[in-house]
Backbone as numpy.savetxt, mean C-alpha at the origin, in Angstrom:
# Nx Ny Nz CAx CAy CAz Cx Cy Cz
-0.28 -4.74 -23.82 -0.96 -4.26 -22.67 -1.71 -5.48 -21.89
-1.73 -6.54 -22.47 -2.32 -7.74 -21.73 -1.28 -8.37 -20.83
-1.73 -9.21 -19.90 -0.84 -9.86 -18.94 -0.21 -11.02 -19.69
-1.08 -11.90 -20.21 -0.60 -13.04 -20.97 0.00 -14.08 -20.15
0.46 -15.16 -20.71 1.07 -16.22 -19.96 2.44 -15.75 -19.27
3.21 -15.09 -19.90 4.52 -14.60 -19.38 4.24 -13.62 -18.20
3.22 -12.82 -18.32 2.90 -11.83 -17.28 2.46 -12.67 -16.01
1.56 -13.63 -16.24 1.02 -14.42 -15.10 2.16 -15.11 -14.44
3.17 -15.62 -15.17 4.34 -16.27 -14.50 5.11 -15.24 -13.64
5.23 -14.06 -14.14 5.93 -13.00 -13.33 5.12 -12.69 -12.09
3.82 -12.65 -12.15 2.97 -12.37 -11.06 3.11 -13.45 -9.96
3.13 -14.80 -10.53 3.19 -15.88 -9.60 4.60 -16.01 -8.90
5.54 -15.33 -9.52 6.92 -15.37 -8.89 7.06 -14.12 -8.02
6.22 -13.18 -8.03 6.39 -11.88 -7.25 6.24 -12.08 -5.81
6.87 -11.23 -5.05 6.92 -11.09 -3.59 6.53 -9.74 -3.14
5.51 -9.56 -2.35 4.99 -8.31 -1.92 4.91 -8.20 -0.42
5.25 -7.00 0.16 5.05 -6.63 1.50 3.94 -5.61 1.49
2.84 -5.98 2.15 1.70 -4.97 2.34 1.71 -4.50 3.74
1.90 -3.17 3.92 2.04 -2.59 5.20 0.73 -1.89 5.55
-0.03 -2.49 6.41 -1.31 -2.06 6.76 -2.39 -3.03 6.24
-3.33 -3.42 7.18 -4.39 -4.35 6.74 -5.73 -3.86 7.16
-5.83 -2.51 6.99 -7.20 -1.80 7.40 -8.00 -1.66 6.10
-8.54 -0.49 5.94 -9.49 -0.17 4.85 -8.94 -0.44 3.49
-7.67 0.04 3.26 -7.01 -0.16 2.00 -6.33 -1.53 1.90
-5.66 -1.90 2.97 -4.83 -3.09 3.00 -5.64 -4.40 2.89
-6.76 -4.43 3.57 -7.53 -5.60 3.52 -8.09 -5.90 2.14
-8.45 -4.84 1.39 -8.91 -4.97 -0.04 -7.71 -5.24 -0.97
-6.61 -4.60 -0.74 -5.47 -4.88 -1.59 -5.00 -6.31 -1.41
-5.01 -6.82 -0.19 -4.49 -8.16 0.10 -5.31 -9.18 -0.71
-6.62 -8.98 -0.59 -7.46 -9.96 -1.33 -7.29 -9.96 -2.75
-7.16 -8.75 -3.43 -6.83 -8.59 -4.82 -5.60 -9.19 -5.21
-4.52 -9.01 -4.46 -3.21 -9.60 -4.72 -3.24 -11.18 -4.73
-3.96 -11.68 -3.76 -4.11 -13.14 -3.61 -4.91 -13.68 -4.78
-6.03 -13.06 -5.02 -6.82 -13.54 -6.18 -6.17 -13.44 -7.53
-5.18 -12.54 -7.64 -4.39 -12.38 -8.87 -3.31 -13.35 -8.91
-3.05 -14.10 -7.81 -2.03 -15.20 -7.86 -0.69 -14.64 -7.59
-0.49 -13.53 -6.85 0.85 -13.09 -6.53 1.47 -14.13 -5.52
2.72 -14.60 -5.93 3.27 -15.74 -5.15 3.42 -15.61 -3.68
3.78 -14.49 -3.11 4.09 -14.29 -1.73 3.55 -12.98 -1.34
2.63 -12.97 -0.24 2.12 -11.66 0.28 2.29 -11.69 1.77
3.11 -10.75 2.21 3.34 -10.54 3.61 2.46 -9.31 4.03
1.59 -9.56 5.06 0.67 -8.63 5.56 1.02 -8.13 7.01
1.43 -6.90 7.23 1.94 -6.44 8.50 0.94 -5.38 9.03
0.49 -5.67 10.21 -0.49 -4.74 10.89 -0.44 -4.92 12.43
-0.56 -3.93 13.21 -0.50 -4.14 14.68 -1.83 -4.08 15.34
-2.93 -3.74 14.56 -4.20 -3.54 15.09 -5.18 -4.71 15.17
-6.20 -4.59 15.88 -7.19 -5.75 15.96 -8.51 -5.32 15.25
-9.30 -6.35 14.77 -10.57 -6.06 14.06 -11.52 -5.51 14.96
-12.16 -4.40 14.74 -13.19 -3.80 15.52 -14.41 -3.62 14.60
-15.57 -3.59 15.30 -16.86 -3.61 14.73 -17.00 -2.42 13.74
-16.39 -1.25 14.13 -16.52 -0.02 13.20 -15.78 -0.27 11.94
-14.76 -1.19 11.92 -14.07 -1.42 10.72 -14.77 -2.09 9.58
-15.91 -2.73 9.89 -16.54 -3.57 8.89 -17.28 -2.79 7.90
-17.56 -1.50 8.17 -18.15 -0.60 7.12 -17.38 -0.51 5.86
-15.97 -0.72 6.01 -15.14 -0.55 4.81 -14.08 -1.64 4.54
-13.87 -2.46 5.57 -12.86 -3.48 5.49 -13.58 -4.89 5.32
-13.76 -5.16 3.99 -14.68 -6.26 3.58 -14.10 -7.66 3.75
-12.82 -7.74 4.04 -12.14 -9.04 4.30 -12.65 -9.62 5.60
-13.07 -8.74 6.58 -13.32 -9.20 7.90 -14.93 -9.35 8.17
-15.17 -10.00 9.38 -16.60 -10.12 9.62 -16.84 -9.99 11.18
-18.03 -10.20 11.61 -18.27 -10.04 13.01 -17.70 -11.09 13.92
-17.42 -12.27 13.26 -16.67 -13.27 14.05 -15.26 -12.92 14.36
-14.63 -12.27 13.47 -13.24 -11.79 13.80 -13.28 -10.80 15.09
-14.42 -9.94 15.04 -14.48 -8.98 16.12 -14.69 -9.80 17.44
-15.58 -10.81 17.42 -15.90 -11.56 18.64 -14.67 -12.28 19.18
-13.88 -12.76 18.30 -12.59 -13.44 18.61 -11.51 -12.50 18.96
-11.67 -11.21 18.80 -10.61 -10.11 19.10 -9.26 -10.44 18.38
-9.51 -10.80 17.00 -8.35 -11.09 16.22 -7.52 -9.99 15.78
-6.24 -10.10 15.75 -5.39 -9.06 15.04 -5.72 -9.16 13.57
-5.72 -8.04 12.89 -6.01 -7.94 11.48 -5.19 -8.86 10.68
-3.91 -8.88 11.00 -2.84 -9.64 10.22 -3.25 -11.12 10.33
-3.75 -11.59 11.50 -3.94 -12.98 11.63 -5.33 -13.31 10.90
-6.27 -12.48 11.13 -7.54 -12.71 10.38 -7.40 -12.68 8.98
-6.65 -11.80 8.50 -6.31 -11.69 6.96 -5.65 -12.87 6.49
-4.55 -13.41 7.20 -3.91 -14.56 6.75 -4.83 -15.73 6.62
-5.72 -15.93 7.60 -6.57 -16.98 7.52 -7.54 -17.01 6.42
-8.10 -15.87 6.14 -9.04 -15.76 5.07 -8.42 -15.71 3.72
-7.27 -15.17 3.55 -6.48 -15.20 2.34 -6.11 -16.52 1.89
-5.78 -17.44 2.86 -5.38 -18.77 2.56 -6.52 -19.54 1.94
-7.75 -19.28 2.46 -8.85 -19.95 1.89 -9.28 -19.52 0.45
-8.83 -18.34 0.07 -9.20 -17.74 -1.17 -8.21 -18.48 -2.27
-6.99 -18.52 -1.97 -5.99 -19.10 -2.92 -4.86 -19.75 -2.24
-4.97 -21.07 -2.19 -4.05 -21.87 -1.48 -2.64 -21.99 -2.11
-2.57 -21.49 -3.40 -1.29 -21.56 -4.04 -0.43 -20.32 -3.64
-0.99 -19.35 -3.02 -0.20 -18.19 -2.61 0.32 -18.33 -1.15
1.59 -18.00 -0.91 2.14 -18.12 0.37 1.74 -16.76 1.12
1.04 -16.86 2.14 0.52 -15.69 2.91 1.21 -15.68 4.29
1.70 -14.53 4.64 2.41 -14.48 5.99 1.78 -13.23 6.70
1.11 -13.49 7.73 0.51 -12.34 8.57 1.45 -12.06 9.74
1.71 -10.78 9.92 2.70 -10.33 10.91 2.00 -9.31 11.82
1.97 -9.57 13.07 1.37 -8.61 14.06 2.53 -7.87 14.63
2.79 -6.66 14.09 3.80 -5.86 14.50 3.66 -4.41 14.11
4.44 -3.56 14.71 4.49 -2.20 14.41 5.61 -1.92 13.40
5.32 -1.29 12.28 6.37 -0.95 11.29 7.05 0.43 11.74
8.28 0.39 12.07 9.00 1.58 12.54 10.49 1.54 12.09
11.27 2.56 12.35 12.66 2.46 11.83 13.49 1.23 12.22
13.12 0.59 13.36 13.86 -0.58 13.79 13.41 -1.90 13.14
12.17 -1.90 12.47 11.67 -3.12 11.95 11.45 -3.10 10.47
11.36 -1.93 9.83 10.94 -1.81 8.46 11.85 -2.45 7.49
13.16 -2.42 7.73 14.12 -2.91 6.77 14.10 -4.48 6.70
13.68 -5.08 7.87 13.51 -6.54 7.84 12.35 -7.01 7.02
11.30 -6.24 7.06 10.05 -6.64 6.36 10.13 -6.41 4.82
10.98 -5.52 4.39 11.02 -5.16 2.98 12.27 -5.87 2.23
13.16 -6.55 3.00 14.44 -7.01 2.56 14.21 -8.05 1.44
13.24 -8.96 1.54 13.14 -10.10 0.68 11.95 -9.95 -0.28
11.36 -8.81 -0.65 10.38 -8.73 -1.42 10.67 -7.88 -2.65
9.83 -7.89 -3.71 9.98 -7.12 -4.98 9.36 -5.76 -4.93
8.17 -5.73 -4.14 7.44 -4.43 -4.19 6.77 -4.42 -2.65
6.67 -3.02 -2.35 6.00 -2.72 -1.10 4.78 -1.99 -1.28
3.71 -2.37 -0.65 2.46 -1.54 -0.85 2.17 -0.86 0.49
1.86 0.52 0.36 1.52 1.29 1.67 0.00 1.30 1.68
-0.48 0.81 2.84 -1.96 0.88 3.05 -2.21 1.47 4.48
-1.45 2.56 4.71 -1.35 3.22 5.97 -2.35 4.36 6.17
-2.51 4.97 7.37 -3.29 6.07 7.67 -2.54 7.26 8.21
-1.19 7.12 8.23 -0.48 8.21 8.75 0.89 8.48 7.99
1.32 9.77 7.96 2.50 10.08 7.20 3.81 9.72 7.94
3.83 9.67 9.28 5.02 9.35 9.90 5.54 7.92 9.50
4.66 6.93 9.41 5.15 5.62 8.98 5.50 5.58 7.48
4.61 6.37 6.71 4.90 6.39 5.34 6.26 7.04 5.01
6.73 7.96 5.78 8.12 8.55 5.58 9.17 7.55 5.96
8.87 6.68 6.92 9.77 5.52 7.29 9.91 4.64 6.09
8.74 4.28 5.53 8.77 3.39 4.30 9.48 4.10 3.16
9.22 5.33 3.03 9.94 6.01 1.91 11.41 5.99 2.03
11.91 6.22 3.21 13.40 6.26 3.38 13.96 4.85 3.32
13.21 3.83 3.94 13.74 2.46 3.70 13.80 1.98 2.41
12.83 2.22 1.60 12.75 1.80 0.22 13.69 2.58 -0.63
13.95 3.80 -0.41 14.97 4.54 -1.06 16.37 3.93 -0.86
16.58 3.72 0.45 17.91 3.20 0.84 18.19 1.83 0.20
17.20 1.05 0.05 17.40 -0.40 -0.50 16.94 -0.48 -1.95
16.63 0.59 -2.56 16.23 0.61 -3.95 14.94 -0.25 -4.16
14.02 -0.28 -3.21 12.91 -1.08 -3.31 11.70 -0.25 -3.85
11.04 -0.66 -4.87 9.87 0.04 -5.48 8.73 -0.17 -4.45
7.91 0.95 -4.36 6.75 0.87 -3.52 5.65 1.68 -4.14
4.39 1.50 -3.48 3.18 2.25 -4.14 2.48 2.84 -2.98
2.43 4.20 -3.03 1.78 4.91 -1.95 0.26 4.98 -2.27
-0.55 4.86 -1.25 -1.95 5.01 -1.49 -2.64 5.62 -0.16
-3.72 6.36 -0.38 -4.41 7.04 0.69 -5.81 7.21 0.30
-6.69 7.21 1.34 -8.18 7.44 1.10 -8.70 8.15 2.34
-9.50 9.11 2.22 -10.23 9.76 3.33 -11.44 10.50 2.75
-12.51 10.46 3.48 -13.71 11.11 2.96 -14.20 10.33 1.70
-14.23 11.11 0.56 -14.57 10.59 -0.72 -13.47 10.49 -1.70
-12.23 10.87 -1.15 -11.11 11.17 -2.06 -9.97 10.17 -1.81
-9.27 9.93 -2.92 -8.04 8.96 -2.83 -6.98 9.31 -3.70
-5.81 8.77 -3.38 -4.57 8.95 -4.12 -3.83 7.60 -4.28
-3.15 7.50 -5.37 -2.20 6.36 -5.63 -0.98 6.90 -6.44
0.22 6.57 -5.94 1.40 6.94 -6.62 2.47 5.97 -6.49
2.84 5.22 -7.63 3.90 4.34 -7.56 5.27 5.18 -7.50
6.28 4.54 -6.79 7.54 5.22 -6.49 8.73 4.25 -6.91
9.46 4.56 -7.86 10.59 3.81 -8.19 11.92 4.51 -7.83
12.48 4.18 -6.66 13.70 4.87 -6.22 14.79 5.07 -7.23
15.21 6.32 -7.37 16.22 6.67 -8.35 15.73 6.91 -9.71
14.50 6.60 -9.91 13.88 6.73 -11.31 12.69 7.70 -11.27
11.93 7.72 -10.23 10.79 8.65 -10.17 10.76 9.30 -8.81
10.02 10.50 -8.72 9.93 11.18 -7.39 9.47 10.40 -6.24
9.96 10.60 -5.12 9.45 9.90 -3.87 8.44 10.74 -3.14
8.03 10.25 -2.06 7.11 10.91 -1.26 7.58 12.17 -0.65
8.89 12.22 -0.29 9.57 13.36 0.26 9.66 14.44 -0.88
9.92 14.04 -2.04 9.86 14.96 -3.17 8.54 15.76 -3.25
7.41 15.04 -3.06 6.20 15.54 -3.21 5.70 16.43 -2.01
6.03 15.96 -0.87 5.56 16.70 0.38 6.55 17.53 1.07
7.89 17.32 0.81 8.80 18.09 1.54 9.00 17.57 2.93
8.78 18.42 3.93 8.98 17.92 5.26 7.70 17.17 5.73
7.86 16.37 6.81 6.73 15.56 7.38 5.64 16.51 7.90
4.43 16.27 7.54 3.39 17.02 8.09 3.24 16.92 9.58
2.88 18.03 10.30 2.84 17.98 11.69 1.74 17.06 12.18
1.96 16.30 13.26 0.99 15.35 13.73 -0.27 16.01 14.00
-1.43 15.26 13.50 -2.81 15.77 13.69 -3.29 16.69 12.66
-2.38 17.10 11.68 -2.84 18.18 10.77 -3.38 17.44 9.45
-3.15 16.13 9.35 -3.69 15.49 8.22 -4.91 14.67 8.52
-6.01 14.83 7.79 -7.22 14.07 8.14 -7.08 12.48 7.87
-7.66 11.72 8.73 -7.64 10.22 8.63 -9.08 9.74 8.61
-9.26 8.49 8.28 -10.56 7.86 8.47 -11.23 7.98 9.75
-10.36 7.91 10.84 -10.89 8.01 12.15 -11.42 9.46 12.49
-10.69 10.46 12.00 -11.06 11.79 12.31 -11.93 12.48 11.31
-11.90 12.15 10.02 -12.73 12.78 9.13 -13.78 11.86 8.33
-13.74 10.51 8.78 -14.64 9.58 8.04 -14.20 9.20 6.66
-14.87 8.12 6.20 -14.55 7.71 4.86 -15.67 6.90 4.27
-15.93 7.10 3.03 -16.95 6.31 2.34 -16.39 5.03 1.87
-16.94 3.86 2.15 -16.47 2.53 1.86 -15.96 2.42 0.39
-16.74 2.82 -0.50 -16.28 2.51 -2.02 -15.03 3.21 -2.37
-14.66 4.38 -1.74 -13.40 4.94 -2.17 -12.14 4.06 -1.82
-12.24 3.45 -0.64 -11.20 2.59 -0.18 -11.04 1.44 -1.14
-12.14 0.90 -1.56 -12.06 -0.27 -2.48 -11.53 0.18 -3.80
-11.93 1.41 -4.38 -11.45 1.83 -5.55 -10.04 2.14 -5.55
-9.53 2.81 -4.51 -8.09 3.17 -4.33 -7.21 1.94 -4.29
-7.67 0.89 -3.48 -6.96 -0.33 -3.41 -6.89 -0.98 -4.68
-7.91 -1.00 -5.42 -8.01 -1.62 -6.73 -7.03 -0.93 -7.74
-6.89 0.36 -7.61 -6.05 1.15 -8.54 -4.53 0.76 -8.13
-4.40 0.65 -6.79 -3.01 0.28 -6.28 -2.49 -1.03 -6.75
-3.39 -2.03 -6.70 -3.00 -3.44 -7.09 -2.96 -3.40 -8.68
-3.69 -2.69 -9.27 -3.57 -2.55 -10.87 -2.21 -2.04 -11.15
-1.65 -1.07 -10.45 -0.35 -0.52 -10.58 0.75 -1.58 -10.26
0.41 -2.35 -9.23 1.41 -3.52 -8.92 1.52 -4.45 -10.07
0.39 -4.87 -10.60 0.36 -5.86 -11.61 1.11 -5.27 -12.87
0.90 -4.05 -13.19 1.61 -3.31 -14.25 3.17 -3.44 -13.95
3.56 -3.22 -12.69 4.96 -3.25 -12.34 5.57 -4.58 -12.63
4.84 -5.61 -12.08 5.35 -7.08 -12.36 5.50 -7.45 -13.84
4.56 -6.89 -14.64 4.60 -7.12 -16.11 5.32 -6.15 -16.86
6.13 -5.29 -16.28 7.00 -4.35 -16.94 6.30 -3.21 -17.70
5.09 -2.81 -17.26 4.39 -1.71 -18.03 3.99 -0.58 -17.18
4.66 -0.40 -16.06 4.25 0.70 -15.13 4.92 1.96 -15.57
4.10 3.04 -15.60 4.51 4.40 -15.85 4.15 5.21 -14.61
5.15 5.53 -13.74 4.75 6.15 -12.50 4.09 7.61 -12.68
3.06 7.87 -11.97 2.29 9.11 -11.96 1.47 9.20 -10.76
1.05 10.33 -10.46 0.01 10.59 -9.25 -1.35 10.50 -9.76
-2.13 9.59 -9.26 -3.54 9.42 -9.66 -4.38 9.88 -8.57
-5.39 10.72 -8.76 -6.40 11.05 -7.69 -7.81 10.91 -8.23
-8.67 10.55 -7.20 -10.02 10.43 -7.63 -10.97 10.66 -6.47
-12.04 11.47 -6.77 -13.04 11.81 -5.78 -14.37 11.10 -6.22
-14.80 10.15 -5.54 -15.89 9.28 -5.85 -17.24 10.06 -5.91
-17.24 11.14 -5.02 -18.47 11.90 -4.91 -18.73 12.86 -6.04
-17.64 13.40 -6.60 -17.71 14.37 -7.61 -17.33 13.80 -9.05
-16.90 12.50 -9.00 -16.38 11.87 -10.23 -15.19 12.65 -10.87
-14.37 13.27 -10.01 -13.28 13.99 -10.55 -12.07 13.08 -10.55
-11.51 12.76 -11.69 -10.35 11.82 -11.81 -9.16 12.73 -12.51
-7.95 12.46 -11.92 -6.87 13.30 -12.45 -5.61 12.39 -12.43
-4.81 12.44 -13.47 -3.53 11.79 -13.59 -2.49 12.79 -13.83
-1.46 12.86 -12.94 -0.45 13.98 -12.98 0.93 13.33 -13.22
1.55 13.57 -14.34 2.95 13.17 -14.52 3.94 14.10 -13.75
4.82 13.56 -12.97 5.64 14.28 -12.11 7.02 14.28 -12.74
7.59 15.42 -13.07 8.92 15.47 -13.62 10.02 15.11 -12.64
11.03 14.50 -13.23 12.18 14.11 -12.45 12.97 15.21 -11.83
12.82 16.37 -12.35 13.53 17.57 -11.80 13.40 17.77 -10.35
12.28 17.42 -9.85 11.98 17.67 -8.46 12.82 16.82 -7.61
13.48 15.69 -8.16 14.25 14.83 -7.28 15.57 15.46 -7.00
16.03 16.48 -7.71 17.29 17.19 -7.52 17.42 17.91 -6.29
16.42 18.33 -5.68 16.30 19.19 -4.47 15.81 18.30 -3.28
15.57 16.99 -3.44 15.03 16.15 -2.38 16.25 15.49 -1.65
16.20 15.67 -0.26 17.25 15.10 0.57 17.40 13.68 0.41
16.28 12.92 0.20 16.31 11.49 0.05 16.91 11.03 -1.30
16.33 11.66 -2.40 16.73 11.21 -3.72 18.05 11.73 -4.10
18.40 12.96 -3.71 19.65 13.59 -4.16 20.89 13.37 -3.17
20.50 13.46 -1.89 21.58 13.43 -0.95 21.66 11.98 -0.18
20.69 11.16 -0.46 20.67 9.78 0.25 20.66 10.10 1.80
19.83 10.95 2.24 19.74 11.32 3.63 18.42 10.69 4.10
18.49 9.77 5.10 17.34 9.06 5.60 17.06 9.45 7.06
16.10 10.30 7.23 15.79 10.68 8.63 15.36 9.60 9.50
């Protein structure tokens, strides 16, 4: 169960694409770099705003004054934390025309987004290229983490079916979020990533509500994959 020398070597050789550098992504990026992951690509299209600082602990007021893109601010700070890690900040929108380029040369993809439209794009691209990824979400006091191993464990489409209608899912902007849940969810996500690199990951859906202290771990059977258009028919919308 320990990482050990062999595990640390695997972590140092690992390559990660982190999509989103906001509440979840900024924390996950820092943890990945401090853990010594060899290559971290951070992709985000947004700029640092004052309201972000309540939960996005990688940034500060100077980033706001300089009107820095989150990916650029993150890259600069992450390089100061661990100079042995190769960090690549990318200011771009992840969509069907760009996603495959960003996941092509990595071992693992981390989702740190706030919308299901882009998550479904990631789900399709990772399934198409057999790229493992870890879903994460946080809103209010509640958060979710689920590792997805294409062809081996249920994907996001298995769990949700069709894409939720725009505006029907709460986000940090619409419903608010308490800072500690974003840090806790990002920590669980990176822990799952380290397990993956060390060969001890057992995919399951993990949920936690920091306000009620309700923690749940749900093992999802592979039978659900048989009726999924992505997993069974290899149909990528």
